[in-house]
C-alpha positions in Angstrom: 21.6 9.8 11.4 24.7 9.4 9.2 24.1 8.9 5.5 26.3 7.1 3.0 28.2 8.9 0.2 25.6 7.9 -2.5 22.7 9.3 -0.4 24.6 12.6 0.2 25.3 12.9 -3.6 21.6 12.1 -4.4 20.4 14.5 -1.8 22.3 17.4 -3.6 19.9 16.9 -6.6 16.9 17.8 -4.4 16.0 21.2 -3.0 14.3 20.2 0.3 12.5 23.5 0.6 10.9 23.2 -2.8 7.6 21.5 -3.9 8.0 20.0 -7.3 5.5 19.3 -10.0 4.7 15.6 -10.2 6.7 14.8 -13.4 9.8 16.6 -12.1 9.5 15.0 -8.7 9.4 11.5 -10.3 12.4 12.3 -12.5 14.4 13.4 -9.4 13.3 10.3 -7.4 14.5 8.0 -10.3 17.9 9.9 -10.5 18.4 9.6 -6.7 17.9 5.8 -6.7 21.5 4.6 -6.4 21.2 1.4 -4.5 22.4 -1.9 -5.9 18.9 -3.4 -5.8 15.7 -2.2 -7.5 14.4 0.3 -4.9 10.7 0.7 -4.2 9.3 4.2 -4.9 6.9 5.2 -2.1 4.6 8.1 -1.5 4.0 9.6 2.0 0.9 11.8 2.3 0.4 13.9 5.5 -3.3 14.6 5.9 -5.3 16.9 8.1 -7.5 14.1 9.2 -7.8 13.0 12.8 -7.9 9.2 12.7 -9.1 9.0 16.3 -12.5 9.9 15.0 -14.3 7.1 13.1 -15.7 9.6 10.6 -12.2 10.8 9.7 -10.7 7.4 9.0 -9.4 6.7 5.5 -9.1 3.2 4.3 -9.5 1.7 0.9 -7.7 0.1 -2.0 -6.8 0.9 -5.6 -5.4 -1.1 -8.5 -2.2 0.6 -9.8 -2.2 0.5 -13.7 1.3 -0.9 -13.8 1.4 -2.8 -10.5 3.9 -2.4 -7.7 6.7 -4.4 -9.4 6.6 -6.8 -6.5 5.4 -10.4 -6.6 2.6 -10.6 -4.0 1.8 -13.8 -2.1 -1.9 -14.2 -1.3 -3.3 -16.3 1.5 -7.1 -17.1 1.3 -9.2 -18.3 4.2 -12.2 -20.1 2.7 -14.2 -23.4 2.8 -16.0 -25.7 0.5 -16.0 -24.8 -3.2 -14.4 -21.5 -2.4 -11.2 -23.3 -1.5 -11.0 -24.8 -5.0 -12.0 -21.4 -6.6 -9.2 -19.6 -4.7 -6.6 -22.2 -5.8 -7.7 -22.0 -9.4 -7.5 -18.2 -9.3 -3.8 -18.4 -8.3 -3.8 -18.0 -4.5 -0.4 -18.9 -3.0 -1.9 -20.5 0.1 -5.5 -21.6 0.8 -7.0 -23.0 4.0 -9.2 -22.6 7.0 -9.1 -23.2 10.7 -6.0 -25.5 10.4 -3.9 -22.4 9.5 -4.6 -20.6 12.8 -2.0 -22.4 15.0 0.6 -22.2 12.3 0.3 -18.4 12.3 -0.4 -18.0 16.0 2.1 -20.4 17.5 4.7 -20.9 14.8 4.8 -17.3 13.6 4.2 -18.2 10.0 3.8 -15.0 8.0 5.0 -15.9 4.5 2.3 -13.9 2.7 1.7 -10.3 1.8 -2.1 -10.1 1.6 -4.9 -12.0 3.4 -8.3 -12.6 1.7 -11.2 -14.2 3.6 -14.8 -15.1 2.7 -17.3 -13.5 5.1 -18.2 -16.9 6.7 -14.5 -17.3 7.7 -14.2 -14.0 9.5 -15.1 -15.6 12.9 -12.0 -17.8 12.5 -9.7 -15.1 11.1 -10.8 -12.8 13.9 -8.8 -14.9 16.3 -5.7 -13.8 14.5 -6.4 -10.1 15.1 -3.5 -9.5 17.5 -1.1 -11.0 15.0 -2.4 -9.7 11.7 -3.8 -6.4 12.9 -0.5 -4.6 13.8 1.0 -5.8 10.5 -1.9 -4.4 8.4 -2.8 -7.9 7.2 -6.3 -8.2 8.6 -8.9 -8.7 5.9 -11.3 -5.7 5.5 -14.4 -5.2 3.4 -13.4 -1.7 2.5 -10.2 -3.0 1.0 -12.1 -5.7 -0.9 -10.3 -8.5 1.0 -13.5 -9.8 2.8 -15.5 -11.1 -0.2 -17.2 -14.1 -1.7 -15.7 -13.2 -5.0 -12.3 -14.6 -4.3 -11.4 -14.9 -8.0 -11.7 -11.1 -8.5 -10.0 -10.3 -5.2 -7.0 -12.5 -6.1 -6.8 -11.1 -9.7 -6.9 -7.5 -8.5 -4.2 -8.1 -5.9 -1.9 -9.9 -8.4 -2.5 -7.1 -10.9 -1.1 -4.5 -8.5 -3.9 -3.6 -6.0 -2.6 -1.8 -3.0 -4.3 -0.8 0.2 -4.1 2.7 1.7 -4.9 3.7 5.3 -4.0 6.3 7.9 -1.3 5.5 10.3 -1.3 6.8 13.9 0.3 10.1 12.8 -2.5 10.5 10.1 0.0 9.8 7.3 -0.7 7.4 4.4 2.3 5.4 3.2 2.0 3.5 -0.2 4.3 2.0 -2.8 3.8 3.3 -6.3 6.3 1.1 -8.2 10.0 0.4 -8.6 12.9 2.7 -9.5 13.3 0.6 -12.7 9.8 1.7 -13.9 9.6 4.4 -16.6 8.7 7.9 -15.5 5.4 7.5 -17.3 4.5 4.3 -15.5 5.3 5.9 -12.1 3.3 9.0 -12.9 0.3 6.9 -13.9 0.5 4.8 -10.8 0.9 7.9 -8.6 -2.1 9.6 -10.3 -4.3 6.6 -9.8 -3.4 6.5 -6.1 -3.9 10.3 -5.6 -7.3 10.2 -7.3 -8.5 7.4 -5.0 -7.2 9.2 -1.9 -8.9 12.5 -3.0 -12.1 10.6 -3.5 -11.8 9.1 -0.1 -11.7 12.5 1.7 -14.0 12.4 4.7 -16.8 15.0 4.5 -16.0 16.1 8.1 -12.5 17.3 7.1 -12.4 21.0 6.6 -9.7 23.2 5.0 -6.7 21.8 3.2 -7.0 18.0 3.2 -3.5 17.0 2.1 -0.8 18.9 4.0 2.2 17.4 2.2 3.1 14.8 -0.3 6.6 13.3 -0.4 8.0 10.8 -2.9 11.1 8.8 -2.0 12.9 5.5 -2.9 13.8 3.0 -0.3 17.3 4.4 0.2 16.9 7.9 -1.4 16.1 11.4 -0.1 12.5 12.6 0.0 11.2 14.9 -2.8 8.2 17.1 -2.0 5.3 17.2 -4.5 3.0 20.3 -4.9 0.2 19.3 -2.5 -2.4 22.0 -3.2 -3.0 20.5 -6.7 -5.2 17.9 -4.9 
C-alpha cells in the first residue's frame, strides 16, 4: 500500500518496534495527525480471548470523560409514554414498527446508535440482519436495551462508546479527536482501558492484552506498553 508524503513524514516520528508510555504515545499520535480534517484518534487492542467461546466474549460500554468529539445521532424504538420521554431527552429519531420497512427496504441508516425499550425488542429483532453486521443492534450489556431511555440518551450524547471483540479478537474504539488536548485524550484512553481490564473474562489465562496501538484516521500506529494493564 502506497502512502502519501505526509504519512511517510509522520511515520518517521514513530519507532515501530518500540512500545511507548501512554503520554508519549498520545503526544506522537497528535504530532502525526496531518490531514486537513480533524482526525479521530482510535485505539486497537489485541486480546488473548477466543471470541468463539461465549465465556470469553467481551462487550460493554463506557462514558468517555471528554466524549468522542463526534455528534452522535440516536434512534430510539419505543411506544406509549416512552416515545415522548425519548423525544424530550433529545433523541434524533423516535418510532416503532413503522420504521422497520424504512430501514429494511429503503436502506435508511442515518443514525449512529440504536436504543430500544425491552418491549420493542421483538420488533427490532427483525432488523438483526441489517443492524447486526453494522454493530447497531441494541444490547442490554451496552445499556441500549433499557426502560430508562432518558439516561441511555444522556450517556450516549455525553460520549458513551461501546467496545466489543471483532472476529480477530481485537477491540477497536475511538478515544477522541486529534484536536483534543493530550490530557483529554489520556483521560479518555484511561477510562476505556479501565473498563476493558474490568471486563476481562475469568476463563482467560496468561497475558490478557497482547498489544495496544493508538492511531489517527490517516496516521501511523503507535504502540503503547501493554503489560501495564
